[in-house]
C-alpha positions in Angstrom: 0.2 -0.1 0.2 1.6 3.4 -0.9 1.4 6.4 1.3 -1.2 8.1 -0.7 -3.8 5.7 0.5 -3.1 5.8 4.1 -4.8 8.4 6.4 -3.6 9.2 10.2 -6.4 10.6 12.5 -6.2 10.8 16.3 -9.8 10.9 18.3 -10.4 14.4 20.8 -13.5 14.2 22.8 -14.1 15.0 26.6 -15.4 11.8 28.9 -18.3 10.1 28.0 -18.8 12.4 24.7 -18.9 8.9 22.9 -15.3 8.9 21.8 -15.0 4.9 22.3 -18.1 4.1 21.4 -17.9 5.8 18.0 -14.5 3.7 17.6 -16.5 0.6 18.4 -19.2 1.8 15.3 -16.4 2.7 12.5 -14.7 -1.0 13.0 -18.0 -2.5 12.9 -18.8 -0.3 9.5 -15.5 -1.3 8.0 -16.4 -4.8 8.3 -13.4 -5.3 11.7 -16.1 -7.0 13.5 -17.6 -9.9 11.5 -21.4 -9.7 11.6 -21.6 -13.4 14.3 -18.5 -11.7 16.4 -19.1 -10.5 19.9 -18.1 -7.0 20.4 -16.2 -6.3 23.6 -17.7 -2.5 24.2 -15.4 0.5 24.5 -13.1 -1.8 23.1 -10.2 1.1 23.4 -10.3 1.2 27.1 -9.0 -1.8 27.8 -7.0 -1.2 30.9 -8.8 -2.1 34.1 -8.3 1.6 35.2 -9.2 3.0 32.3 -12.7 1.2 32.4 -13.0 1.7 36.4 -12.5 5.6 36.4 -14.1 6.0 33.0 -10.9 7.9 31.4 -8.8 6.9 28.6 -5.3 6.9 30.1 -3.0 5.5 27.3 -2.9 6.3 23.4 -3.7 3.4 21.7 -4.1 2.6 17.9 -6.5 0.4 15.7 -6.6 0.5 11.7 -9.2 0.5 9.0 -9.0 -0.5 5.5 -12.1 1.5 3.6 -12.6 2.0 -0.2 -8.8 0.7 -0.6 -7.2 3.5 1.9 -6.4 2.5 5.4 -7.4 4.7 8.4 -5.3 4.5 11.4 -7.3 5.7 14.4 -5.0 6.8 17.1 -7.2 7.6 21.0 -5.9 10.3 22.8 -6.4 10.9 26.8 -8.6 14.0 27.4 -6.9 14.7 30.9 -3.9 17.2 30.9 -2.2 14.6 33.4 -1.6 12.6 30.3 -0.2 15.3 28.4 2.9 13.1 27.5 0.7 10.6 25.8 -1.1 13.6 24.0 1.6 14.9 22.6 3.0 11.4 21.3 0.2 10.6 19.8 -0.4 13.8 17.9 3.2 13.2 16.4 1.7 9.8 14.9 -1.4 12.2 13.3 -2.0 14.3 10.1 -5.1 15.5 11.5 -7.7 15.2 14.5 -11.4 14.3 14.8 -12.8 16.2 17.1 -16.0 14.7 18.7 -18.2 16.5 21.0 -21.7 15.9 22.2 -24.8 17.3 21.0 -26.1 18.7 24.2 -22.6 19.4 26.5 -21.3 20.9 23.7 -17.1 21.4 23.4 -16.0 21.0 27.4 -12.4 22.1 28.7 -11.0 18.4 28.2 -11.7 18.7 24.7 -9.9 22.4 24.5 -6.4 21.4 25.9 -5.6 18.5 23.6 -7.5 20.5 20.6 -5.3 23.5 21.4 -1.8 21.0 21.1 -3.1 20.0 18.2 -3.8 23.1 16.4 -0.5 24.0 17.6 1.2 21.1 15.7 -1.1 22.6 12.4 -3.4 19.6 12.4 -6.5 20.0 10.4 -9.7 18.6 12.0 -13.4 17.2 11.2 -16.1 17.8 13.7 -18.4 15.3 14.7 -21.2 16.1 16.9 -22.6 12.8 18.6 -25.7 11.8 20.1 -27.7 13.9 18.0 -30.9 11.9 19.1 -30.9 13.0 22.5 -33.7 15.2 23.8 -31.8 18.0 24.8 -29.4 18.1 21.8 -28.8 21.5 20.8 -27.0 20.9 17.4 -26.7 24.7 15.7 -25.4 26.2 19.3 -22.8 23.0 19.8 -21.4 23.9 16.2 -21.4 27.9 17.3 -19.3 27.0 20.3 -17.1 24.6 18.3 -16.4 27.8 16.2 -16.0 30.1 19.1 -13.3 27.5 20.6 -11.6 27.6 17.8 -11.0 31.4 17.9 -10.4 31.3 21.3 -7.5 29.2 20.9 -6.1 31.5 17.8 -6.9 28.9 15.1 -5.6 29.9 11.5 -9.0 30.6 8.9 -7.7 27.3 7.3 -8.2 25.3 10.0 -11.5 27.4 11.3 -13.0 25.8 7.3 -13.9 22.3 9.0 -16.4 19.7 7.8 -19.5 18.9 10.2 -20.7 15.6 10.3 -23.9 14.6 12.9 -23.9 10.8 14.4 -25.4 9.1 17.0 -22.5 6.9 17.2 -24.0 3.9 19.6 -26.6 3.2 16.6 -23.7 3.6 14.0 -25.1 6.1 12.1 -24.3 9.6 10.5 -24.7 12.6 8.0 -23.0 15.4 6.8 -23.6 18.6 8.2 -26.0 19.4 10.8 -29.1 16.9 11.3 -30.8 13.7 12.2 -29.0 10.8 10.3 -31.5 8.7 8.2 -31.8 5.3 10.2 -31.1 2.9 7.1 -27.4 5.1 7.3 -24.3 3.9 8.8 -20.8 5.8 9.5 -19.6 5.7 5.6 -20.3 9.8 5.1 -17.8 9.9 8.2 -15.1 7.6 6.7 -15.5 9.2 3.6 -15.2 12.7 4.9 -11.6 11.5 6.5 -10.4 10.6 3.4 -11.1 13.8 1.7 -10.2 16.3 4.4 -7.3 14.6 6.3 -3.8 15.2 4.1 -2.2 12.4 2.6 0.8 11.5 4.8 4.4 13.5 3.7 7.4 11.8 3.1 9.0 10.1 0.3 9.0 6.2 0.4 12.2 6.1 -1.9 14.4 8.4 0.6 16.6 6.5 3.2 14.2 5.3 5.7 13.7 7.5 9.3 11.1 6.5 11.8 10.1 8.2 14.9 9.4 5.8 18.2 6.5 7.3 20.1 5.2 4.6 22.4 6.9 1.7 23.9 4.9 -2.2 24.5 6.2 -5.3 26.1 5.1 -8.6 25.0 5.7 -12.0 26.6 7.2 -14.0 23.8 9.1 -11.2 21.8 10.3 -8.7 24.8 10.3 -5.2 24.4 7.8 -3.5 21.4 9.0 -0.1 20.0 5.3 1.7 18.3 6.0 4.8 16.0 5.3 6.2 12.5 7.5 5.7 9.2 8.9 9.6 8.7 11.1 9.1 5.2 11.4 6.0 3.5 10.3 2.6 3.9 11.1 -0.4 6.5 11.3 -3.7 5.2 11.6 -6.7 7.4 14.6 -8.5 7.3 17.1 -5.5 6.7 19.4 -3.5 8.9 18.6 -0.4 10.6 20.0 1.8 13.0 19.0 2.8 16.0 20.2 6.6 16.7 19.2 7.9 20.7 19.4 11.9 21.0 22.8 12.6 21.9 25.3 12.3 19.1 28.0 11.0 21.2 26.5 7.5 21.0 27.2 5.6 17.7 24.1 4.0 16.6 23.1 0.6 17.3 22.9 -1.5 14.0 20.5 -4.4 14.1 18.7 -6.7 11.8 14.7 -6.2 11.6 13.6 -9.6 12.4 9.9 -8.7 13.0 7.8 -5.9 11.9 3.9 -5.8 12.4 1.1 -3.3 11.4 -1.7 -2.4 12.9 -5.0 -4.3 11.8 -8.6 -3.5 13.3 -7.4 -3.7 17.0 -4.7 -6.4 16.4 -1.1 -6.7 15.1 -0.2 -8.4 11.8 3.0 -9.4 10.4 4.0 -7.4 7.6 6.9 -7.3 5.2 7.3 -3.6 5.1 5.7 -0.1 6.0 5.9 2.7 3.9 6.3 6.5 4.6 3.5 8.1 6.1 2.3 5.0 8.1 2.3 3.2 11.9 4.9 0.2 12.9 5.3 -2.1 15.3 8.9 -3.4 15.6 10.6 -6.1 18.2 14.1 -7.1 18.8 15.4 -3.8 19.8 15.7 -3.9 23.9 17.9 -0.8 24.4 14.8 1.2 22.5 13.9 4.3 24.2 10.8 6.7 23.2 12.1 9.3 20.7 14.5 7.0 19.2 14.8 7.0 15.5 15.5 4.1 13.4 17.6 5.1 10.5 19.1 3.9 7.0 22.6 2.5 8.7 24.4 4.2 5.8 22.8 7.7 6.4 21.9 7.5 10.6 20.2 10.9 11.1 18.3 10.8 13.9 15.0 13.0 14.2 13.8 15.5 16.6 12.6 13.8 20.2 9.4 14.4 21.3 9.0 17.4 23.7 6.5 17.2 26.7 5.7 19.8 29.5 7.5 19.8 32.3 6.2 17.9 35.3 4.7 20.1 38.2 4.5 17.5 41.4 6.6 15.4 43.2 6.1 12.6 46.2 8.5 10.1 47.5 7.9 6.1 47.0 9.3 4.2 49.8 10.0 0.8 51.3 6.8 -0.3 53.4 7.9 -0.3 56.9 5.0 -1.0 59.1 4.5 -3.8 61.2 2.4 -5.6 58.8 4.0 -5.3 55.8 5.0 -7.9 53.6 1.7 -10.0 54.2 -0.3 -9.2 50.8 2.5 -7.9 48.3 4.9 -9.9 46.0 7.4 -7.1 45.2 8.7 -5.5 48.9 12.3 -4.6 48.4 13.3 -0.8 47.3 15.0 -2.5 43.8 11.9 -4.1 43.1 10.4 -0.9 43.5 13.1 1.0 41.4 12.9 -1.5 38.5 9.1 -1.0 38.1 9.6 3.0 38.3 12.7 2.7 36.0 10.3 0.6 33.4 7.4 3.3 34.5 9.8 6.0 33.0 10.9 4.3 29.9 7.1 4.2 28.7 5.9 7.3 30.2 8.0 10.3 29.1 6.0 12.8 31.7 7.3 10.9 34.5 10.9 11.6 36.0 12.3 9.5 38.9 15.2 10.8 41.4 17.2 9.4 44.6 16.9 10.9 47.6 19.2 10.9 51.0 17.5 7.2 51.7 18.9 4.3 49.2 14.6 3.0 50.5 12.5 6.3 49.1 12.8 7.4 45.5 11.7 10.8 44.2 9.3 10.6 41.3 8.2 14.0 39.5 4.8 13.9 37.4 2.1 16.2 36.0 -0.6 15.9 38.7 -1.8 13.8 41.5 -4.1 11.7 39.2 -1.3 10.4 37.2 0.8 9.8 40.1 -2.5 7.8 41.5 -2.8 5.7 38.7 0.9 4.8 38.8 0.6 3.9 42.1 -3.0 1.8 41.8 -1.5 0.0 38.6 1.5 -0.8 41.2 -0.6 -1.9 43.7 -2.6 -4.5 41.4 0.7 -5.8 40.1 1.8 -7.1 43.9 3.6 -4.0 44.8 3.8 -2.5 48.7 5.0 0.6 49.1 4.5 3.7 51.1 4.1 7.2 49.5 4.1 10.5 50.5 2.0 13.4 50.3 2.4 15.5 46.8 4.4 18.5 46.9 4.7 21.2 43.9 8.1 21.6 42.2 9.7 25.4 42.9 11.1 27.1 40.2 13.5 30.6 40.6 12.4 32.9 37.9 14.3 36.5 38.4 15.6 35.1 41.6 11.9 34.6 43.4 10.6 31.3 43.9 7.5 30.8 41.8 5.0 27.5 42.1 3.1 26.0 39.4 -0.8 27.3 38.9 -3.6 25.2 37.9 -6.8 25.8 35.9 -9.7 23.9 37.0 -13.1 24.0 35.0 -15.6 22.6 37.1 -19.3 22.0 35.2 -21.5 21.4 38.2 -25.6 21.8 38.6 -26.5 25.5 39.6 -27.8 25.0 43.2 -23.6 23.9 43.8 -22.1 26.9 42.5 -21.8 28.6 45.8 -19.8 25.1 46.7 -17.2 25.1 44.0 -16.7 29.4 45.2 -16.6 28.8 48.6 -14.3 25.9 48.5 -11.8 27.5 46.2 -11.7 30.6 48.2 -9.7 29.4 51.3 -7.3 28.1 48.8 -6.5 31.1 47.6 -8.1 30.3 44.0 -10.1 32.9 41.8 -12.8 32.4 39.9 -12.1 33.8 36.4 -15.0 32.8 34.4 -18.6 31.8 34.8 -21.1 31.1 32.4 -24.2 28.7 32.0 -24.0 25.4 30.4 -27.2 23.3 29.9 -29.7 21.6 31.7 -29.4 23.4 34.8 -25.8 23.1 35.1 -23.1 26.2 35.6 -19.3 26.0 34.4 -17.2 27.9 37.2 -13.3 28.5 35.9 -11.1 28.7 39.0 -7.4 29.5 38.9 -5.3 28.4 41.9 -1.6 27.8 43.0 -1.0 24.0 42.1 -1.1 23.2 46.2 -4.3 24.9 46.9 -5.8 22.4 44.5 -4.5 19.1 45.9 -7.9 17.1 47.2 -10.0 20.0 45.4 -11.6 17.1 43.4 -12.4 15.0 46.0 -13.9 17.6 47.8 -15.9 18.6 45.1 -17.5 15.6 44.4 -18.5 14.9 48.5 -19.9 17.9 48.2 -21.8 17.9 45.0 -23.2 13.9 45.9 -20.9 13.1 42.6 -22.7 15.2 40.1 -19.3 17.3 39.6 -16.9 17.1 36.3 -13.6 18.7 37.3 -11.0 19.4 34.8 -7.6 20.8 35.9 -4.3 21.7 34.1 -1.4 23.6 34.0 -1.3 27.4 33.1 1.8 28.8 33.9 3.8 30.1 37.2 2.9 32.4 39.7 5.1 34.3 42.5 5.1 31.7 45.7 1.5 32.3 47.4 2.5 31.8 51.2 1.0 29.2 53.6 -2.4 27.6 52.5 -4.9 25.8 55.1 -4.5 22.0 55.5 -7.0 19.8 56.5 -9.5 20.8 59.9 -8.9 18.1 61.9 -6.1 16.6 63.9 -4.8 12.8 63.5 -6.5 9.9 65.6 -3.4 7.7 66.3 -3.5 4.3 67.5 -0.9 3.7 70.6 -0.9 -0.1 70.3 -1.5 -2.9 68.2 -4.4 -5.4 68.1 -7.9 -5.5 66.9 -10.2 -2.4 67.0 -13.4 -3.0 69.5 -16.9 -2.0 68.8 -16.5 -0.7 72.4 -13.5 1.4 71.9 -14.8 2.7 68.8 -18.1 4.1 69.9 -16.1 6.1 72.6 -13.7 7.6 69.8 -16.6 8.2 67.2 -17.7 11.3 69.7 -14.3 12.7 69.3 -14.2 12.8 65.3 -14.5 10.5 62.2 -13.6 7.0 61.9 -11.7 5.6 58.8 -12.3 2.1 59.6 -14.9 0.0 61.5 -14.4 -2.7 64.3 -12.1 -6.4 63.6 -9.8 -4.3 61.7 -6.2 -4.9 62.8 -3.8 -1.9 63.6 -0.5 -0.9 65.2 1.5 1.6 66.9 1.5 5.1 64.5 -1.5 3.8 62.2 -4.1 7.0 61.7 -8.1 5.5 62.3 -9.8 8.5 62.3 -9.8 12.2 62.1 -10.4 14.3 65.0 -12.9 17.2 65.3 -9.9 19.0 67.2 -7.1 20.3 64.9 -4.5 18.6 67.5 -3.4 14.9 67.2 -5.3 12.8 69.7 -2.9 9.5 70.5 -5.9 6.6 71.4 -6.5 2.7 72.2 -9.0 1.5 69.9 -8.5 -1.7 71.3 -10.0 -1.8 74.5 -12.7 -3.9 75.0 -15.4 -3.7 77.6 -14.9 -5.5 81.2 -16.8 -8.1 81.8 -19.0 -7.8 84.5 -22.3 -8.8 85.3 -23.4 -5.3 86.6 -25.6 -3.1 83.7 -26.0 0.4 84.4 -28.4 1.1 81.8 -30.2 -0.4 78.8 -27.7 1.5 76.4 -24.8 -0.6 77.6 -26.1 -3.7 75.4 -26.4 -1.7 72.0 -23.5 -0.1 70.3 -24.3 2.1 67.6 -21.4 3.0 65.1 -21.4 5.2 62.3 -20.4 4.0 58.6 -16.6 4.8 58.7 -15.4 7.3 55.7 -13.4 4.8 53.7 -10.1 6.4 52.2 -9.4 5.5 48.6 -5.9 6.1 47.2 -6.8 9.8 46.3 -8.4 10.7 49.0 -5.7 9.1 51.8 -2.9 11.0 49.5 -4.7 14.0 49.3 -5.5 13.9 53.2 -2.2 13.2 54.8 -0.2 15.7 56.6 3.5 16.7 55.6 4.9 13.8 58.6 2.4 11.1 57.2 2.3 8.7 54.8 -0.3 6.4 53.2 0.6 2.5 53.1 -0.1 1.0 49.8 -1.1 -3.1 49.5 -2.4 -5.3 47.5 -5.6 -5.6 49.7 -5.7 -2.5 51.6 -4.4 1.2 52.0 -3.6 2.6 55.6 -2.6 6.0 56.7 0.1 6.1 59.5 2.5 8.5 61.1 6.2 8.5 59.6 7.4 8.0 62.8 5.6 5.3 64.3 6.4 5.5 68.3 5.1 8.3 70.1 8.1 9.5 72.0 10.2 9.5 68.8 7.6 12.3 67.2 7.8 14.3 70.7 11.5 14.5 70.5 11.2 15.0 66.7 9.1 17.8 67.2 11.5 19.5 70.1 14.3 19.5 67.4 
């Protein structure tokens, strides 16, 4: 297949606007799923956490054949925390498919990825999905999309985009604004993609140059390099040179034993990939993201992938609690470091560094969601570790310390607008924009120091009963804003090892909010709840009732415990103070003091 019959397109959409459903329908229209084949819902969100959180984390690719043209579809994450994935996905494509909901219109997440696409000069096809919704307002939504392009200073030729109306769930589409006929399919959309998205540049006869934008691993083939052929033709069985970025290292010469391409959702072995096409290569264990596969006679490396700098850092260390080693398979600092080094190879927006202790590793990333996803992945793989509260990375600008600013765009029901402003105010957040959304909702834009927005998402979710949609992204730097308020209450700290009893917890729940119920194993220094006062409390949660035959009154018989506040990984990381850690194991998430013994904590405080 020549480069002229290839189109590479990235999918951009906000959470729940139907991006993954649309991919399923396109695969069905192009005959990738046979009529009798069982179709997996949301095929592109294959990672467990993606399905649970309802977000796309990793950029993935699928490929379909349509009227003699191969269309490569690359799925992109919408969260700014996964910006490293976005920037790499956009290197693979020549255009974008911007998907918006016919009722909600373009949302903040769409804006972030679209700004990156326009910065690369990529043309867009706009698809208005869910036009069958009773509250659909297609004309207004298309106007809002035009306004979004104007806001992002798009060039005139980018603003002349084609519009396709579709119902992805039913797999029907029509060109222009309107309701697609029931007997249609997605052919109009696939035809528009072939007409609008430019043919990949690159000369198939030139010396080969191919950029690696992603890594994968296979049990049988080892490390796999995924990327795009920029110039020339990659041929199986020929010699290629692997160029790293620094010119001092000579390129590695290897025979290309296994060359694959995308077909449907799978990968198939191919003889060659021409300029403009996407490839998967095995047999290069040294390959890293940003490397170039080049002609051995003319090894010219391409420019490396540039990603935004990390803004948050936290420490990952060996689990040192008295309950360590019970659930996990990987417990040592070497195993944790090896796992983090593997993560850095495939995730360009995460950095790792050493600390004063060999057992503790510093990890920097783009946001708390990205770091929480990494910890959750490690936990599911059988790692035990303890992590600190995230801190912002400070940068000196003109000799004064500056900290990162985050912009949070919050979509909430009208009744909760006051909650958003009240939550943001003590965190030094300013409301910069307030505009009515649709169906009784309002979109509030808040700018605040990144420190101030730690825990902002979970707080709003609780306050709005899970109805808020929050999207955060980096919005520059500001002078250090001074101290910010932490949590309101102190920690309730267990003073001994043992199992919690209903009798002890019944007395303690009057002095604060508990994180666990009766019959749970605790240890000295473990935090069991949040006190109602700002001071820490050292308590005995294992105390049993003295067994005498004297009863003072009937209420002695019945212990009524309030349901405990269960800490998730994100809420625990946000809740802890600087002298506390979150203990993460495959079975449990516990919160503890760094120094477990009370006398040690007192000495440290005096110092």
